[in-house]
C-alpha positions, 0 to 999 in steps of 0.5 A: 488539453493533452496534458490534462488528459495525461495527468487525469490518466496518470492519477487514475493509474496511481489510484488503481495501483495503490488500491491493488496494493492495499487489497493485497496487504489486507489479505495478508501479503504485506510486501507484495511484489510489483508483479503481484500488484500489476496483476491485481491492478490489471496494468503492466509491470512497467506502469507500476514501475513508472508511477512508484518505487517499491518503498513509496508504494508500500508506504502509501498503501499502508497509510490507508486507514483500512489497510492499517487496521488490517495489518495491525489486526494480523500483527496484534491479533483480533483483540488489539490494544488501543494504541495512539494513532502515530504508534499504529502508523509507525508499526504498520510502516515497519511491517510493510517496509521490513524495518525495525520498530523503535 
């Protein structure tokens, strides 16, 4: 019973933290700090570190379709070129991870 409650609480924290990171990214903060994410999520900094590494958090938040569209709109402008989904995903990942786009 305790284990189930812990898993439920842990899953809820992960979703809250991911949502906060996604909102920050949609607002243009493509590489938010854990402090910013914790503040936005209303959790402690330790809670964010307990559930994610910086790269994992950014990668998972950028995987959200709405966040990815927001990132691409800001990078490519309002008049986006229709790009295949795998290209859009790689471009969004490159932006949030600060990695070069092949």
